[in-house]
N, C-alpha and C positions, 0 to 999 in steps of 0.2 A: 546759784541760779535757781535753786529749788523754790517753788511757790511757798511763801510764808502765809499761813492762814491768818485771817483777821476776824473780827467779830461778826460783821454783817456783809451780806451780798444782796444786791438788788435783783429780784426775779419776778418778772411779769407783774410789775406795778407795786411790789411790796419789798421792804427790807426784811430779810429773814436771816436766821442764824446760818453761818457759813456751812456747817455740816449738814444742814437741811436742804441745801441747793442741789436737787437731784432731778433727773429726767428718766423716763421709761426706757428700758433697754431696747425696745422696738421703735424708738423714735426714728423718724426718717433720716435725720442728720447722721446718726451713727452708721447707717447702712450705705448711704449715698453721698455723704459729705456736703449736704445741703445747708451750709451755714455762711454767714456774711458777717465780717467782724472788723474791728479796728484795734490798733495798738496806740495808746496815747500816754503821754507822761505829764505828771504834775511835779513841779519843782518847788523846792523851798528857796524862794528868792529872798533877797534882802528887803523886798517890799511885801513879803508874805507869800503863802503858798499860791501857786498859779499853774493853770493848765495851759500847755502850749498848743495853740491853734485848734482849740476845741471845736469851734464852729465848722472848720473845714473837715475835721474828722467825722462829725455828726452828719454833715452833708454827704460825705463819701459813703458812710454806712447805709444811708437811705438809698443812694444811687446804686450801690452794689446789689442790694436786695431787689431793686426795681429791674435790673438787668435779667434777673431770674424770675420775674413775674411774682415776686413776693412782696406783699405790702406789710411793713412793720406796723403793728396795731397801736402805735404811739406817734404823736406828732414830733416834729423837730424840737420844739420847745420842751416837750415832756421828756425827751431823751436827754437833752442838754441839762435840764434840771436834775434828772435822775442821776446823772454822772456826778454832778456837784454834791448831791445829797449822799451818795455812796462814799465819797471821799470824807465828807464831814462826819458821817455816822461812824467811821472807823478812826477818826481823829488823825488822819494822815496828812503829812506835809510834803513828803517826797515819795512818789509812788508811780507804779505802772497801772494803767487802766485798760481793761479789756471788756468793751461792750460786744456782745455777740448775739445776733439774731439767727434763728435756726428753725427748720421745719420739725415740728414735734410729732406726737404720737397720734395716729389714727389709721393710716393706710400704708402698707409696705410696697405698694406699686412704685415702679420707677417714676411714673407721673406723680409729681409732688403736690398738685393743686388742691387735693382734699385735706392736706395736713395743715394744722394751725401753725402760724408763724409766732414764735415766742421770742422773748428778749431777756437776756441776763446781763448784768453789769457787775464786774468784779474790780476791786482796787486793792493793791497789795504792794509791799516794799519789794524793790527789784534793783539789783546792782548793775554793773557793767555787763552788757550783753556778750561782748567778744573777749571778755577776760580782764582781770585786774592788770592795769598798766597798758592796756591797748591804746588808749587815747594818747599816751605819752610816747610809747616806743613803736607803735604800729604792729601790724600782724602779717603773717605769712599766708598767702593764698595760692590756689591753683586754678587752672582753667579746667572746668568740669567736662567729663565726657557726656553728660546729660544736657540736652538742649532745652531751651524754654519753649513752651507751647506756642503754636501759631494763633494769631487773633481769631481765626475762623474755626478754631477747635474749642478752646476754653477761653472765655473773655479775660483779657489781661488787665483791663482798666478797672475791673471790679475786684475787690479784696474778698476772696471766697475760700472757705475751708478746703474744699476738694482740690484746689489748685496747689495747695501746699504739700501734697504728696510728691509733686515734682521737686519742690524745695527740699524735702526730706532726703531725697536721693542725692541731690547736690551736696547737701551738708554732710551726710554720712560718708560719702565718697571722700570728701576733703578730710574729715576727721580721721578716718582709718588710714589715710596716707600721710598723716602727720602735719596737716595744715589746719588753720583756724577756720577757713571759709573757702568756698568755691565760687568761681565766676562762670556763669552759663552763657553760652553763645545762643543767638537766635537761629531759626531754621535755615537762614541763608549764610550762617557762619560769621555774622557780625556780632560784636560784643553786646551782651545783654545786661545782666545784673547779678548780684549775689543771691544766695538762697532767700534772703530776707532784707536786702539792702540795695539801694541804687548806687551807681558807680560814677566817679569823676576821675578823669585823667588830665593832668596838667603837663603841657609841653610848650616851651618858649613863652611862659606866662599866659597862655591861653587855656581856658578850661573847656574840656570836651566831655560830653555826656551822651549816652545813647538816647534815641528818641522813643516816643510812645510806640511808634511803628515797629520797634525792635522787640516787642512782646514784653515790655517791662511795666511794672506798676508805676503810675504817675505819683511818685512819693510826695508827701506834704513837706517833709524835711528837705527833699530834693528841690522843691520849688523855693523853699526858704533860702537854701544855699545859692541858688541862681540869682535870687534877688539881692542877697548880700554881696555876692561877687561883682555884680554889675554896679552896685553902689560904690564899691571900692575901685572901680575903673577897669576891671578885668573884662575881657571879651569872653563870652560864653557861647560855645558852638554846640548845638543839639543836632545829632544825626548819626549816620552809620559810622561805626568805628571798626577798623580792621583789627584782627587779633594782635598783629605785630605792634600796634600802638601801645599795648600793655608792656612790651619789652623796651620801647623807646621812651617811655614816659619819664619826665623829670620828677613828678610827684603823682600820687594816686591816693584816693580815699573813698571809703564807703560813707553813705549817708542814710539815715533812717531813724524812726522813733526810738527803736531799741539801740541801734549802733551809734546814734547821734552823729558825730563826725569822727570817724576812726581811720587813721592813716594806714596805708598798706606799704610794708617795707620790702616785700618781695612777691614775685609772681612766678610760679613754676621754678622756684629756687634761684631766680635771677633777681638781683637787687633792683629796686626802684630808686633811681638817682643814687645817692650815697647810702641808702638803706635807713635814712632817718627822716622824720617828718619835715617837709620842706616849708619854705617861707609862705607860700600861698595857703597851704593846708593849715598852718598855725594861725595865720591871720583870720581865716574863716572860722576856725575853732574858737578863737578869742571873741570874735563878733557874736557867734552863736551863744557861747557861754555867758557873755555879758548880758544877753537877753534873758536866758533861762535861770541864771544863778544870781545875777545882780538886779534883775528886774528892769533893766534899761530897755524900754520897749516903745520905739517910735512908730512901729508898724501895727500896733494894736493886735499883736499875736497872742498876748497873754490874757487869760480869764482868771482873775483873782477870786479864789473861792469865798472870800469874805466881801465880795463886791458884786452882787448879782445884777446890779444895774449895768454891768458890762456885757450882758447877754445880747447877742446880735440877732435881729430878726432874720428869717430865712432869706428874704429878698436882698439883704445887704451883705451876704456872705461873700468874701473875696477869697477865691482859691488860688490866687496868683502868688 
């Protein structure tokens, strides 16, 4: 899981050498967590390298910055093109992409408004986020003692660096107690999400997933799973989930750019179903991987890096 360096990284409008991508130690982002970022994947499909739902990720990056009154000094089209250019410059076919906008160096006041907003885009090879074999066998998780933030404290719809201090606590607690991941509850005790993944529970062939009001990030892979499930004829219910649903589930899985679709085999050392990935989970995995590995894309979710005519104008972005 260590980051593997590549030749070039995009920084403030230029492709520069990887080792030259540096910021000042007194940059605002280091001291106050004032960054806004995305995690995106490019897949080596049978139709050629393609980025999954790039338009939606760029849209959310701009939105996240806007919530914190930060204007990224590049347009949607410029960010979109820069991501493609970064992948091409490093001759990558299968990679993880990290665009990050952040408050730079000028003033160390808590007030960030005097600091410049900068943008860096990295692309590098990255394997399975939750471990080798996780997609096939599933993972063991726990319910974390740490709660998700309430929407009136730290915005949960924006993907911001500072919010991931909470995620780190959830993840570390899980790891030191022998689990792969933790599930956080919201402030009212309803099920939320993992440290960096959305959650789906399957019971009696119905998919349940927490709502945005539960302090979760509105994941792009989550939206994709909901679309695929409905197309398969499954009912998808979005709303409050009681903790005991985690113990009554027939199946359960995480979704996310890093996690993709990862089955959960146990919660708090209690087996989910028979402890093996279930029928619904495997069907959704297959549908997802048909898109990102086979290039079978009826939803127009893939942007092929050798086909820039597929760039979507801002007004036509579909985040559903």
